[in-house]
GUZALO-225121 format. One record per atom (N, C-alpha, C): y negated, x negated, z. Coordinates in pm, whole numbers, plus 50000, padded with zeros to 5 digits. Atoms other than C-alpha are relative to their C-alpha. Layout:
GUZALO-225121
YXZ
...
END
This chain:
GUZALO-225121
501194991850000
500005000050000
498744991450000
501185008749997
497564971950082
499694994549862
500195005550134
498114957249737
499315010149908
500574989650085
497334989949560
498565003150039
501354997149953
494304997249775
499054988449972
500815011750031
493024961749731
499594999749854
500324999350142
493224965549356
498945010349969
501014989650020
491234997649372
498624995350046
501285004849950
488534979549569
499204992749893
500765008150094
487624955349295
500005005449857
499984994250134
488444976848994
499085012149987
500864988250003
486035004549087
498574996150038
501415002049965
482295008149140
499445012950057
500744988449953
479825031349305
500755008350102
499384990849905
481145061949484
501514998250008
498555002050001
484715055049378
500374987650083
499745012049920
484535020249532
499785002950148
500244996449861
483065034449852
501175007850057
498824992449957
485955058849872
501194990650018
498915009749989
488365029949812
499874991550125
500235007749876
486755010050095
500475007950121
499614991649887
487255039050333
501525001050010
498554999050003
490865042850227
500654986750045
499505013149962
491475005350263
499844997650150
500255001849857
489885004550607
500885009250085
499084991049929
492005034450713
501394993750009
498715006849999
495115015150616
499984988650101
500135010949903
493864985250815
499955005450142
500064993849867
493165008651106
501415002850052
498614997449960
496825019051111
500684987050044
499415012949962
497844982451119
499444995350134
500635004449875
495354974851394
500535007950120
499444991949893
496645003851602
501424995650033
498635004749977
500204991451557
500004986550072
500115013149934
499164956251659
499625001850146
500454997549863
497404969451968
499434987450062
500485011949930
496734941952222
500994988549996
498995010550010
499764921352127
499474988449915
500445011350084
499244886351984
500585000849858
499354998650130
501674894151698
500595014049991
499474986550016
503124925951554
501305002150076
498754998849927
506474918851717
499874997350148
500225003049858
504934910652053
499464986050019
500465013449966
504624875452187
500334989549893
499545009850098
506334858551892
499635003949858
500264998450142
505314854251530
501305004349933
498774995050059
507774874051322
499865004449855
499904995950139
508704890250993
498795008049954
501164991850041
505864915750985
498774991249984
501145009250010
503284888551052
500104991749872
499765008350118
504804866650783
499765007849871
500134991650118
504864895250535
498555004049973
501384995350018
501264906150594
499004988949968
501005010650016
499534872350588
499574997449855
500505001850137
499464868550206
498965010549960
501004989750029
497584901650185
498684997050070
501225002949925
495144890350449
499254988049944
500725011050064
494334859050252
499025005349895
500894993850098
492684882850002
498785006850064
501134993249935
490314897950261
498674993649967
501235007350032
487714871150197
499495004149861
500364996050136
487744879949826
499465014249997
500444986049999
487474917149890
498655001750068
501294999149929
484624912250135
498854995949908
501065004750091
482594892649879
499835009849884
500044991650119
483494914849585
499455013950026
500374986149974
482774947749758
498975001450112
501085000049904
480194937950018
500315008150127
499744994349868
481844948050343
500634989350088
499555010049904
482924929750657
501155005850082
498824995149929
486444935450784
499934996450148
500065004249860
485734916251104
499225010050085
500764989849927
483164942351206
500835012850014
499254987550003
485424971351109
501334999350076
498665001549941
488784957751234
500134986350066
500035013449937
488164928451474
501354995050051
498695004549948
491674927951625
500864994149888
499225005450111
493214922451283
499504986149959
500535013150036
490884893551210
500404989750104
499555009249894
491694877851547
501474996649979
498585002250028
495384882351467
500194990549882
499835008550119
495004866651120
499584985650029
500425013749963
493124836751266
501084993450086
498925005249917
495894832551523
501174995749910
498915003450092
498484833151244
499664987549919
500425011650080
496474807651043
500054987050080
499865012149918
496724783451336
501404993949987
498635004950021
500404780151250
500054992049870
499905008350120
501084751951005
500815007049891
499164993250098
503784772750837
499225010449920
500824990150069
501144798650747
498864993249926
501205006050061
498044777750681
500314991149880
499675008850113
499834753550448
500645007449884
499354992550108
501474780950244
499075009949929
500944990650061
498414802350165
498914992549924
501025006950081
495774793949902
498664998850073
501365002049953
492324780849984
499145012049960
500834988250028
489734808850003
499204998549872
500835002050121
487514793749733
500875000449874
499114999650116
490434788349495
500465014249971
499594986150018
491574823949551
498855008249941
501154992850056
488054836749482
499794996449853
500125004250140
487884816149162
501055006849914
498934992850071
491224831149057
499635014749983
500444986150004
489854865649138
498985002149887
501004998850107
486894859648905
500674999649862
499245000350125
489354850748628
500735013349977
499334987050012
491324882548700
499035010749948
500994990250046
488164902948656
499724998549852
500255002450143
487504886648320
501175004949916
498814995950076
491094892548204
500095015149991
499974985349999
490744929248298
498745006249941
501234995150061
487334931748132
499045006350098
500874994749895
485554938648460
498974989550033
501095009549967
482214921948512
499095005750105
END
């Protein structure tokens, strides 16, 4: 679901993009509620759900720039969780650099004819 909603964020404009932002943030709200006050989704230990979600969270920086919103303000617990996950070498060394991902995103927009 995050993948589909993320795509809608950068492929739309105006009112449709605003609606997509709300829908995306609602999805993140569900994740944040599930996380609660735990350090990881499975509790005290980094697990499968954390591992599975981190690639999607590497795109947050791109979506924030492309659509002009701040996830940290809207969903602070998720950002704290993602920063905690990024402290793990297994996570930080396997995800792309934010700038390289943004550069790739700009190429994606060109390939899709979106400027």
